[in-house]
N, C-alpha and C positions, 0 to 999 in steps of 0.2 A: 420388679419392675414396677417404678413408682410415675411413669409417663409414658402419655401414647406420642409424645412433641417432641419436636426438637427448634431450635434455632431458626432453623430453615423457613419450618411449617409457622413461626410467629412472623417472617419474614412477609411473607405470601401471605399474609389476613395482614397482615399492619402497613404492607410497602413503604415505611418510612413514616407513619403518621409517629410510634410506639420511640422508633429511634431519635426522632426531631426532639422529645420526651425524655428520654429514659437510656439515650444513646452517650456514646465519650466520638470526639476528633480524633479521626486517624490521623498519623503524617501530617497533619497541617491542612488536611484537604478539606474540601466539601463532600465527602461520604462519609458513611457514620453508622455502628454499627449498632446491634442490642446490649446493651450491658447486663451484666451475666447479674445483677441484683433484679432484677426484670424475673428473671427464669426460676428465683428459689421456689416460687409459690407452686412449681407443677406439682407436688404432691396433693394440695387441695383441690386446684381444678382435675388432678387423677381422677380423685375422691368423688367428686361433683358432677361429673363427667359419666361415674359408675352408676352413680345413684341414678343418673336421668336416663343411661339405657337397662338401666335393671328391670325401668317397666315397658319395656317391649318386647315383646312374650317368645319372638321368634330369635330374639339371640341366648344362645343356650348356654353360655361359659361368657364367667366376666371373671377377671378380668377378658378382654379381648388379645386372641394370637399376632402372632404377625400371620398374612396372607400369604401362601403358599406359591401364588405367581411371582406376587414383589418382592415379598420377604418382606416388607413395610406392612409396620399397620394399615388398616386403612383408612383411606381420605376423609372420608367424611367423618371417621373417629377424631380424627387430628384435629377437622377442623373443631368440631366441638369444642377439644376439651381448651383447645387455641382459643377460640371465641371466648367461652368461659370464664378464664384466666385472666385476657385482657381488659374483660369488663370487669370482672369485682377488681383489679389490680389499680384499674383508674378512677374505678369509683371509690374506695378507699383512700387513694392519690390524693384525690380533688372531695374528701368528705369535711361539708360545713363553705365550702366556698359558693355554694347554688343555693340563694333564697328561695325559688323557682322548681325545686325537682331536680334530680339529677339531666342534663341536657342531654340532646337527641345523637350528639359525638359520643356520646358516653353510652345511653341503654342500646347504640343500634348494635356495638356486639352483640348486649342480649338478644336481640331481635334477631342476631344470622343465628346464633347458636340451635335458638328457638327453630330456625326454618329447618335447620341441619335436623334436629332432630323427630324432627316433620316427617324429614323425605325418609330418613332410617325407618324408622316404624310404617309408615305408609309404603315401607319394601319399595322405594320409587332409585335405593342405593340398592343395588345388586353387589355382592360380595364374592370372593371367587370360590367361593365354596359353592357360589352356584348357578358359576360357568364353569366351560371346561377348563381342564389344569395344563392345555395348551396355549388358555387364552381364545380358542380358535368361537366362544358365544354360542354356544350351544349348551345346556345345561342339562347335568343329569335326569333329573324329573326326581318325583317325590308323589306316594298316593297320600291324597286327602278324605276315600274312602276306597273299602277293601273287603268284600265281603271271599272273590273267588281264589282258588290257589295262586294264577299266573303270575310268574314273573313280566314287567314291563319292560323294555331300554332303550335310549337315546343312543346314537352316534355321538355321545359326547367325545370320545377318545379320541375318534380319525375325521369327522365334519366338521366343517368351517360354518360357521352364521353368514347367510350371502345378504342377510336384511340390513337397508344401508336409513331405517327411516326412527325408530326409538326402539328401545328394550318391549319386548313383547313377554308375554306370559300367554302358553300354549296351555289348554283343558283337554284332555281326551277323556270322553265318558264311553262306557257300553249301553247302547242304545237299541240294540237288538239281541235275544236269548228267545226269541220262538222258537229259531229251530233247533239249538242247542245251545248248554253252558262252554262246548270245546272253544277252542281258537280254528277258525275257520268257519266256527257257525254261529257264534257270534258277531254279533254286525258294533261298530263307535261311530260316532260324530267328533269332529272338534270347533278348536277356540282358539284364535289368535292373540283376541282382549280378552282375554281373562274370566269366557262363560257371558258376555253380554251377547254378542252375536254367532252364530254358528257356520260351519260350512254349510253347501245347500246341498250334499247329498253325504249320505251314510255311507263306511267301509267294512271291506272287511276284516276281519281280521287274521295273520299271518305272523306264522313265524321267520320269514324270511323281511327282508327291511318293507316297511313303505314308505312314499314318498312324501314328504306332509307339503313343506313353502321354506323356501331360502334356503336348502341345504338342508333343513331338521327330518329327520328320518327315524320312527321308530319301527321296533318288534316285539315279542312277545312268545315267552319260553314256559312251556307245559314245567309244571310242579306235580309230580305225583300223579294219585289217579281220580279224585274227588274233583267236582264242577271248578273247572278253571277260571272262570267272569262270570261277574253277577250285574243284573241289571242296576245300571248306577256306580258300579264300580268309577273311580277317577284320577287321573293322574293328571298333575301338574310339571307343567316344562316351564325355566326361564331361559330365553333367549336375549344377548345384547349384540348390536352391531357393534364390528372391530372397527369404526370408521368416527364413534364421540366416546369421549370417555366417563367412564360411571364416575360422575359427581353431583351433588346431589343439583336436585331442580330447582330450589327455591335460593338456593345461595345466589348473591351479587356480591363484586368488593370492589371495594372505594379507594382511589391511589388519593391520599392526601399529602397534600402539598406544602411545602415549608413556607413560613411565611406572616 
C-alpha cells in the first residue's frame, strides 16, 4: 500500500478547485475531472501523513489498516493525506509566483491538515476499534489503571448507544474497598465527561449488567481467588452517537468557484 486516498477523496477536499487548475474538460461540457498527473505524488503525501501520525501515541500501527466496519481507511486519515498532497502540489506548482509568501488559498490546505492532525491526536476522532463492531456506538473499553484481578465488560456486542449529543468518554473508578475487594463488596463511581465530573452516588459492583446511561451497561467478572478490585482501578469507555458522522471537529470545507 502506498496511499490512503483515492480520487473521490481529493474531490471531497477540493470540490472543483483542483479540477480548474489540473483537470480536463469532458466531452466539451462544463464538468471537469482531476487529471491523473495530479495524483502521481500520492507516495510522497502518504509518507508525509505517516510521519505526522507517528507522533500520536495511541496509534499503534503504521501504515494504518482499513477499518473493520467500513472496509475503508479512516476518513480523517484520508483527509489528512489529501490536504497534505494538495498543499504540496500547489506550493510546488506556483513556486516563485508570489513575492509576499505563499498565499492563503494555498496554505489553507496545510491548515486543514494541521486541524485534522490535532483532532486525531486529541482523540476527537474515533476509529472503528473504539466502538462496537456493529456500529452501535458503544466501545469495548480498556483499563488505564488496574491492580485487581477482575475483568470489566461493556455491552458493546449487543448494546445500542442512544445518546444524541456528542461522543463521550465514560470513566469508571473503584472508589470503595472498605468492606472488601471482592465483586459485590467494592463500589465504583462513573463519569460521562472523561472524569471532569462524577455521578452523584457510588454503585455496587456486580456480575450482572449494571445500567449506566444511554444504553451503556457494565459488569464485572471474577478471575481467580485473589483480590478482585483495587482502590482506584480505572476503566474507560468511548461512546459515539449514531446520528453524527465521526469526522474531525475542526475541519471545514470551502467550495471553490470557477471564474
